N, C-alpha and C positions, 0 to 999 in steps of 0.2 A: 503494499499498499505506499502510495507517494504521499507523503505530508508536508505541510509548510507550517512552521512553528515560528511565532512572533512573541517575543519578549520585550517590553515596554514599561514595566513598573518601576524601574529605577535609570538613571542617566546610563549605566552599563547596560544596553540593550542591543537587540538586532533580531536577526531571524536565522533560521536553520531549515535544512532541505533534509528530509529522512526518505529512504527507499526501503521500508520494510525495518529490520534493525539496523541497517546499514545508515550512518551518517555521512550524506553525500557532500555537503558543505554547510559552514556556519560563518554568520557575519557577526561580531561583537566589538563594540566601540564603546569607552568607557571616558567619552568629553562632553563637555558641555555644548553639544549640537543640538537642537530640538529633535525628537523622533518625527516631528511632521517633514523636516528637512531631509532625512536619511533613511526612512523607513522603506517607502516603497522602492528607493533607488537600490539598496541593500537586496530587496527583493527581485529586482530585475536583474540585477548583477548575478546574484544566485543562481537563477533561473538560465541565464544566457551562460555562465560559467559551466552548469551541469549539463547543458544541451537539452533544457526542458523548454516546454511552452506551458502557459499557465494552465492550457487544458489538459494537460498529463496530470496535474493534480487530483488526489482523490479525497484527501481530507485536508482540515486545517486543526491546529492548537494553539490557543489563546493562554497567554498568562494574564490572570483576573485579579491579580493583586492579593493581598493589600500592596500598597505601595504610592508612587505618585499619581495623584489625582489627572493632573492634565497627561502625562505618560500613557496612564491606561485608557483614557479616553480616545487618544490619536491610534493606539495599537488595536483596541477593539472596534473602532469605527473602520479603521483598514480592514480588519478580520471579516467583519460583517458585509462590507462592500464585496470582497472577495467570494463571500459564501452565497449571496446572492446572484452574481453575476456567473458563477460556474456552477452554483446548483450543486454544492457538494456539502457534507456533513462538517460540524464543528465541535471539537470537544474543549470544554474550559478546565484549564489546569491552575490550582491556586499558586503563587510564587513560591511561599514558605515549603509547600509540599516539595515543588521542583527543585528548591535548593538543597533540602534534606537528602532529596533522593541521590545529588551527586556524592555522597558519603557513603555508600552502601557497605555492609557488612562491618560498620563501626562497632566497637566493643564499648565506646562510650555513648550516653546520651547525647543527641545531636539538636542544636537551638539555632537555628537561623535568625538574624535581626537586622531587620531594615530601619534606616534612620527615619522616624514617622514628622521630624521637626516638632518644634513648639515644647521641647522637652519630652518628647515620648520616641518609643521605639514600638515598632511591629515585631512580633514573635510568636512562636510557637516551639514546643518540645516534641521531640521524636527518638523512638528507639528501634533499632533493628529487630525484626520479631521472627528472622529467619527465611523471610519469603519479601520481604520489603521495610523501607521505613515506614513506623505506626505511629501516627500523631497521638499525642498523649495529652487531651484538654484541647482546650478553645484555641483560635487564634486572638492574640491579644495586642492591643494597644495601650501600654503603660509606661510609666517614668522608669528610665535604665536602672534605678536604685531598686526598684519594685521587681523588676526582673531579676537583677543580682541576687536579691533575697531568695526567689525561688528555686536558684541552684544550689541544692543541697549537697551534689556529689561532682564529681569532674565530670564537665560537659564540654563538647566541641562547640564553639560558637563561630559563627561564619556570616559573612554579609557586611555591608556598607557601615552596619550600627554596631557592629562587635565591638569594636573600643571603646563604646559608651558604657560597655557592662562591667562594672569594677568589682569584680568577685575573684577570690582566690581559687575557686572551683572553674573557674573560665578557662577553657584551653584552644586558644586562636587556631583557627584551621590555614592550610597554606595559602597563600595570596592566590592563586589560580581556582582555588574553590570557593573564594568570598563573594563573588558576584553571580546574580543570578544568570542562568545559560539558556539560549534558545533551544539547543540540542536537547537538554533535560526536560524542559517544556514539550518538544516534540516526542521525547520518549514516552513519557506519561500519557501525553495526548492520545499517542498511538495505539496503548494498551485499552484506553476508553473508547476510542473509535472501534476499535475490533469488538468490544464489549456491547457496542450500542448503546453506549453512554454519552449522548450527544445533545447538544442544547440548538433551539431554532436562533437565527441570528437575532431576532428582536428581544430574546430573551437572554442573551449575552450581556452580563452587567459585571461591573466591578465588585470585589469584596471591599466594602467599605467598614472599616471599624469604628470610623468617626465622621462627623460631618465635614464636608468641604467648606474651604473658605467661602465660597458663594454661597453654601446654605448658611453658614454663620452670618455674613453679611444681611441675608435675607431676614433671618432671625432677629437680628439687631434693628432691622429696618421697622419690624412688626412690634417690637417692644416700644421703640419709640411712638 
């Protein structure tokens, strides 16, 4: 199954192509250039280099956050457009799940951490169960100190917000494992597509763990 995966939940984002279990190509760039400027360019370049046309795609996988509100809107808008134009199914993949999946067989718990700004981080705890990384508990938006208090045993931390977690139990992952990967989004998305766990383009929405800036502004105007 030929799948295009998109990851735009952080500045380190991009796209990947998978042909079944084989990663055909991946574009990942961690710079302050908006996803609106580079995402479609990255997709076009990947398809061209792979010798594929859009019509060759059989499924899409989208990272749905939590993460940057703007980045997620751009990524999901792109995927929705492609899904409608190509009439192919879409799998929604939580960003933290994809990050944890990059550390299979870990003997320690794994905690992906993204900087949520405003003094908070997004995080979740995972543990290898012999078949995959199993999430323990909910996706969280909380202060770094509150997350540190939850780490009661040595835990691998990864992601752009990992450095904010001051805990003697935190074990930072190697730098190449710290950013969300479009290829891992594609890997988890492929499994969901094969299992029929798809979403309609209209139902493809981000995981919001707190209100966006626009929503907060609207609430502020309503109060006044």
